[in-house]
C-alpha positions in Angstrom: -81.5 -29.7 115.8 -79.8 -33.1 116.1 -82.2 -35.9 117.1 -79.5 -37.7 119.0 -78.1 -34.5 120.5 -81.5 -33.4 121.8 -82.0 -36.5 124.1 -80.9 -35.9 127.7 -78.5 -38.4 129.3 -79.7 -40.0 132.5 -77.2 -40.4 135.3 -77.7 -43.5 137.4 -77.1 -43.7 141.1 -73.5 -44.3 142.2 -72.0 -42.2 139.3 -70.3 -38.9 140.0 -69.9 -36.4 137.1 -67.4 -33.6 137.1 -68.0 -31.0 134.3 -65.1 -28.6 133.5 -65.0 -26.1 130.7 -63.6 -28.6 128.1 -63.7 -32.0 129.8 -66.2 -34.3 131.4 -65.0 -36.9 134.0 -67.3 -39.7 135.1 -66.6 -42.1 138.0 -68.6 -45.2 138.6 -68.5 -48.7 140.0 -66.2 -50.0 137.2 -63.8 -47.1 137.0 -63.5 -43.6 135.6 -63.4 -42.1 132.1 -62.7 -38.7 130.7 -63.9 -37.1 127.4 -62.8 -33.7 126.0 -65.6 -31.4 124.8 -65.2 -29.0 121.9 -65.7 -25.3 122.7 -68.9 -25.1 120.5 -70.6 -27.7 122.6 -71.7 -27.1 126.2 -72.9 -29.6 128.8 -75.3 -28.8 131.6 -76.1 -31.0 134.6 -79.7 -30.7 136.0 -80.5 -33.1 138.8 -79.9 -36.6 137.3 -79.7 -35.4 133.7 -76.9 -34.1 131.4 -78.1 -31.9 128.6 -75.9 -31.3 125.5 -76.3 -28.0 123.8 -74.6 -26.3 120.8 -73.7 -22.6 120.3 -74.5 -22.2 116.6 -76.1 -24.0 113.7 -73.0 -24.6 111.5 -72.9 -28.1 109.9 -69.8 -29.1 111.7 -71.3 -28.0 115.1 -74.5 -30.0 114.3 -72.4 -33.1 113.7 -70.4 -32.6 116.9 -73.7 -32.2 118.8 -74.8 -35.7 118.3 -71.3 -37.1 118.5 -70.5 -35.7 121.9 -73.9 -36.8 123.2 -73.2 -40.4 122.1 -69.6 -40.3 123.5 -70.9 -39.1 126.9 -73.6 -41.8 126.8 -71.0 -44.4 126.1 -69.0 -43.3 129.1 -72.0 -43.6 131.4 -72.8 -47.1 130.1 -69.1 -48.1 130.2 -68.6 -47.2 133.9 -71.8 -48.9 135.0 -71.9 -52.1 133.0 -68.9 -52.1 130.6 -68.6 -53.4 127.0 -67.7 -56.9 125.6 -67.0 -58.3 122.2 -66.8 -62.0 121.4 -64.5 -63.4 118.7 -64.5 -66.9 117.3 -61.7 -68.8 115.5 -63.0 -70.9 112.7 -60.7 -73.3 110.8 -58.7 -76.5 111.2 -55.9 -76.0 113.6 -56.9 -72.4 114.5 -56.7 -72.0 118.3 -55.9 -69.6 121.1 -54.1 -70.2 124.3 -53.0 -68.0 127.3 -49.5 -66.6 127.2 -47.6 -64.6 129.9 -47.6 -61.5 127.7 -51.2 -61.8 126.6 -52.6 -64.5 124.3 -51.0 -66.8 121.7 -52.9 -67.3 118.5 -52.2 -70.2 116.1 -53.8 -69.1 112.8 -52.2 -71.2 110.1 -48.9 -69.2 109.9 -45.5 -70.8 110.4 -45.4 -69.4 113.9 -47.9 -68.5 116.7 -48.8 -64.8 117.0 -48.5 -63.2 120.4 -51.1 -60.5 121.1 -49.9 -58.5 124.0 -52.0 -57.3 126.9 -53.4 -53.7 126.8 -54.2 -51.6 129.9 -57.9 -51.3 130.6 -58.8 -54.3 128.5 -59.5 -57.8 129.9 -59.1 -60.7 127.5 -60.8 -64.0 128.5 -60.6 -67.3 126.7 -63.3 -70.0 126.5 -62.1 -73.3 125.2 -59.5 -73.0 122.5 -61.5 -71.1 119.9 -63.4 -68.2 121.7 -62.0 -64.9 122.8 -63.9 -62.4 125.0 -62.6 -58.8 124.9 -64.1 -56.6 127.7 -63.5 -53.2 129.2 -65.1 -49.9 130.1 -64.0 -47.9 127.1 -66.2 -48.8 124.1 -63.8 -47.4 121.5 -60.8 -49.3 123.0 -62.8 -52.6 123.3 -63.8 -52.3 119.7 -60.3 -51.4 118.5 -58.7 -54.3 120.3 -61.3 -56.7 118.9 -60.7 -55.3 115.4 -56.9 -55.7 115.8 -57.3 -59.4 116.8 -59.7 -60.0 113.9 -57.3 -58.3 111.5 -54.6 -60.9 112.2 -56.6 -63.4 110.0 -59.9 -62.0 108.7 -62.4 -64.5 107.5 -61.7 -65.6 103.9 -64.5 -65.8 101.4 -64.2 -69.3 100.1 -64.2 -71.5 103.2 -64.9 -68.9 105.9 -61.7 -69.7 107.9 -60.3 -67.0 110.1 -61.1 -64.8 113.1 -64.6 -63.4 113.2 -67.0 -61.7 115.5 -69.5 -64.1 117.1 -72.5 -62.4 115.5 -70.8 -61.9 112.1 -72.2 -63.8 109.1 -69.5 -64.6 106.5 -70.9 -65.0 103.0 -68.9 -67.6 101.1 -68.4 -67.6 97.4 -68.8 -70.8 95.3 -65.6 -72.2 94.1 -64.6 -72.6 90.5 -66.4 -75.4 88.7 -64.9 -77.9 86.3 -65.2 -77.2 82.6 -66.9 -80.6 82.1 -69.7 -79.6 84.4 -70.5 -76.5 82.4 -70.8 -78.1 79.0 
């Protein structure tokens, strides 16, 4: 049995759960989220717990068991406290500024890049080199942060680019002169 799938999910106060045959809808203080459930997985609500069970022991069903449990847990965390990713711009002249359509990023190209607003995601700026992406959907927050990072990923020689705040960029040594080798 899946170690992750076996763990029950605790429902905090102020959260309402609606279990249908193939969907789960959770409403909390920050909003509501919905997740579809495969037919081989069943969810049961007992008091303040949600228990995830599977109907057979096929490898695909075992994989779905842990996955669905994690997705439901992410929904519960998202509607209570939310998720946030922090990005930093590292490099001379790299900066971010608010724009009516979203944010404007200057990343060393000949033109500024406009990153448009996305429903359900809040983008906050701190100074001119920090971006905070927050929302209740963990997958959407992660994808938006990855899309912003993909505009100029950190390069390996000087480390310039857009990176996560906790990301360590390993830099390579540059080429050395032939005189130094001999």
